[in-house]
C-alpha positions in Angstrom: -1.1 5.4 -14.7 0.8 6.3 -11.5 4.5 6.1 -11.5 7.5 6.7 -9.3 10.1 9.2 -10.6 13.6 10.1 -9.3 15.4 13.4 -9.3 18.9 12.8 -10.7 20.7 13.1 -7.4 18.3 10.6 -5.7 18.8 8.1 -8.5 22.6 8.5 -8.2 22.6 7.9 -4.4 20.4 4.9 -4.8 22.7 3.3 -7.4 25.8 4.1 -5.2 24.2 2.3 -2.3 23.4 -0.7 -4.5 27.0 -0.8 -5.7 28.3 -0.5 -2.1 26.1 -3.3 -0.8 27.0 -5.5 -3.8 30.7 -5.2 -2.8 29.9 -6.1 0.8 28.2 -9.4 0.2 26.9 -11.3 -2.8 23.2 -10.6 -3.5 23.0 -7.9 -0.8 22.8 -5.2 -3.5 19.9 -7.1 -5.1 18.2 -7.4 -1.7 18.6 -3.7 -1.1 17.1 -2.9 -4.6 14.1 -5.1 -3.8 13.6 -3.5 -0.4 13.7 0.0 -2.0 11.3 -1.1 -4.7 8.9 -2.4 -2.1 9.1 0.8 -0.1 8.5 2.8 -3.3 5.5 0.6 -4.2 4.0 1.2 -0.8 4.4 5.0 -1.2 3.0 4.8 -4.7 0.0 2.8 -3.7 -0.8 5.1 -0.7 1.1 8.4 -1.2 -0.2 10.1 1.9 0.5 7.1 4.3 4.2 7.9 4.6 5.3 9.8 7.7 5.3 13.5 7.1 8.8 14.9 6.7 10.2 18.4 6.2 9.7 20.5 3.1 6.3 19.0 2.4 7.7 15.6 1.8 6.9 12.2 3.2 9.0 9.2 3.9 8.7 5.4 4.0 11.2 3.2 5.6 13.1 0.6 3.7 12.7 -2.7 5.5 15.9 -4.5 6.7 18.1 -1.5 5.8 18.8 1.8 7.6 17.3 3.9 4.8 14.1 5.8 4.0 12.7 6.8 0.7 11.9 10.5 0.8 9.2 11.6 -1.7 6.6 14.1 -2.5 3.2 13.1 -3.7 2.3 14.3 -7.2 -0.8 14.1 -9.4 0.8 11.4 -11.6 2.5 9.4 -8.8 5.4 10.3 -6.5 8.7 12.2 -7.0 11.6 10.6 -5.0 14.0 13.2 -3.8 16.2 11.0 -1.7 17.1 7.5 -0.6 18.4 8.6 2.7 20.5 6.8 5.3 19.0 7.2 8.8 22.2 8.4 10.5 24.1 10.3 7.7 23.9 14.0 7.1 20.3 14.8 8.2 18.4 17.2 5.9 21.1 17.1 3.1 18.4 16.5 0.6 16.3 19.6 1.3 17.5 21.6 -1.7 16.3 18.8 -4.0 12.7 19.5 -3.2 12.9 22.4 -5.7 14.0 20.0 -8.5 10.6 19.6 -10.2 11.8 17.9 -13.3 12.4 14.2 -12.8 15.4 13.0 -14.7 14.8 9.2 -14.5 11.6 7.7 -16.0 10.9 5.2 -18.8 8.4 5.9 -21.5 7.2 3.6 -24.3 7.7 4.8 -27.9 4.8 3.0 -29.5 5.8 3.5 -33.1 9.3 2.1 -32.8 8.5 -0.4 -30.0 11.6 0.6 -28.1 12.1 2.1 -24.7 13.3 5.6 -24.4 15.2 6.8 -21.3 14.6 10.4 -20.3 
């Protein structure tokens, strides 16, 4: 099963933007979340269709928001290294490409029937 995984710093910046948009307007944070999820789903379904970016990464644009999901295709899905604003600090995420170990993913513990967060 293919899955999208975040490095820790990408997950933190995504959650920070959700919180920011939530304070700006009711439901805007939820709309941002859905737009990022849709962009991530496109990247997961067609990992090499995203525009080539630096450091052997690819990017897909987040519709209706000035952001792109920066990711690297992997055998088991995609590794998201940034949810980057179009006009803030270009290339700030380059060092994250070296972070191989994803910090955020959900696995199913079959024996206990509970979710475990890694």
